[in-house]
C-alpha positions in Angstrom: -20.2 32.0 25.1 -19.2 28.6 23.8 -21.0 25.3 24.0 -18.5 22.8 22.4 -17.8 19.2 23.3 -15.0 16.8 22.0 -15.3 13.1 23.0 -13.1 10.2 22.0 -14.7 6.9 23.1 -16.2 3.5 22.2 -19.8 2.9 21.2 -21.8 1.0 23.9 -24.3 -0.2 21.3 -25.2 0.1 17.7 -27.0 3.4 16.9 -30.8 3.3 17.0 -32.0 5.2 14.0 -35.6 6.5 13.7 -37.1 8.1 10.6 -39.5 10.9 11.2 -41.8 13.1 9.1 -40.3 15.1 6.3 -37.5 12.5 5.8 -35.8 13.5 9.0 -33.6 10.9 10.8 -32.3 10.8 14.3 -29.7 8.3 15.7 -29.2 7.7 19.4 -26.4 5.6 21.1 -24.2 5.6 24.1 -20.5 6.4 24.1 -18.0 5.3 26.8 -15.0 7.4 27.7 -12.4 6.3 30.2 -10.1 8.1 32.6 -7.2 6.4 34.4 -5.7 7.9 37.5 -3.8 7.0 40.6 -5.8 7.3 43.9 -4.5 8.5 47.3 -3.4 4.9 48.1 -1.3 4.6 45.0 -3.8 2.3 43.2 -4.5 2.7 39.5 -8.2 3.5 39.0 -10.1 3.4 35.7 -13.3 5.4 35.6 -15.8 5.0 32.8 -18.3 7.8 32.0 -21.3 7.1 29.6 -22.6 9.8 27.3 -25.9 9.8 25.5 -25.3 10.9 21.9 -27.8 12.0 19.3 -27.2 12.8 15.6 -29.7 14.2 13.1 -30.4 13.9 9.4 -27.4 13.1 7.1 -25.1 12.5 10.1 -27.7 10.0 11.5 -27.8 8.2 8.1 -24.0 8.0 8.0 -23.9 6.7 11.6 -26.4 4.0 10.7 -24.0 2.8 7.9 -20.7 2.9 9.7 -21.1 3.0 13.5 -21.1 -0.3 15.3 -20.9 -1.3 19.0 -17.3 -1.3 20.2 -15.9 1.1 17.5 -13.8 4.0 18.6 -15.2 7.3 17.5 -14.2 11.0 17.8 -17.3 13.2 18.2 -17.6 17.0 18.1 -20.8 18.4 19.3 -22.6 20.4 21.9 -24.3 19.7 25.3 -28.1 19.7 25.3 -30.0 19.9 28.6 -33.6 18.7 28.4 -36.4 18.9 31.0 -39.9 17.7 30.8 -42.8 16.4 32.9 -43.6 12.7 32.6 -47.1 11.1 32.5 -47.1 10.8 36.3 -46.3 14.5 36.7 -42.7 14.1 37.8 -40.1 16.5 36.5 -37.4 14.7 34.5 -34.2 15.9 33.0 -31.5 14.5 30.7 -28.2 15.6 29.3 -27.4 14.7 25.7 -24.5 15.4 23.3 -25.8 16.6 20.0 -23.1 15.5 17.6 -22.2 17.9 14.8 -19.6 15.7 13.2 -17.8 12.4 13.9 -14.8 10.4 12.8 -14.5 6.7 13.2 -11.0 5.8 14.3 -10.6 2.4 12.6 -6.9 1.7 13.0 -3.9 3.8 14.1 -3.4 6.4 11.4 -6.6 5.7 9.5 -9.7 7.8 10.1 -13.2 7.7 8.7 -14.5 11.3 8.5 -18.2 12.2 8.2 -18.2 15.8 9.2 -16.5 17.6 6.3 -15.8 17.3 2.6 -12.1 16.1 2.7 -12.9 12.5 2.2 -13.6 9.8 -0.4 -15.6 6.7 -0.3 -15.0 3.1 -1.5 -16.8 -0.2 -1.0 -14.9 -3.1 0.5 -16.6 -6.5 1.1 -20.0 -4.8 0.8 -19.3 -2.2 3.4 -19.2 1.5 2.7 -15.9 2.9 4.0 -15.0 6.6 3.9 -11.4 7.7 4.5 -10.1 11.0 5.6 -6.6 12.2 4.8 -5.7 14.8 7.5 -4.7 18.1 6.0 -0.9 18.5 5.7 -0.4 14.7 6.0 -0.4 14.8 9.8 -0.8 11.6 11.7 -3.4 11.7 14.4 -2.1 10.9 17.9 -4.6 8.1 18.6 
């Protein structure tokens, strides 16, 4: 069985990062993905889906540094279904994407990679910027 998700979308808001016990960190934000299709009447329709993303520990700390509202990001992760009972006794549920790695798509051909070791960092105008060079020199199609 496989639980694997790949999303390419835009951040709906800056990540909200919380620091927990034992130096754990969790980041939460929304990601919008778009689908364009032609309906039965021949009209072009754009549909937006919103995804709740969570990142933990080092990934959350990196997200806090480089992810900003409106940036395009590629996320690899897994679906997490959660259920609980609220204070009023109502059953609640939520679906989240737990990100395992991400890449900021800054400009065509340039990618910021935070999920593997094939990257280097430099500072430009006070901002930490990490670049990834795709293996084999391939240009990414987006």
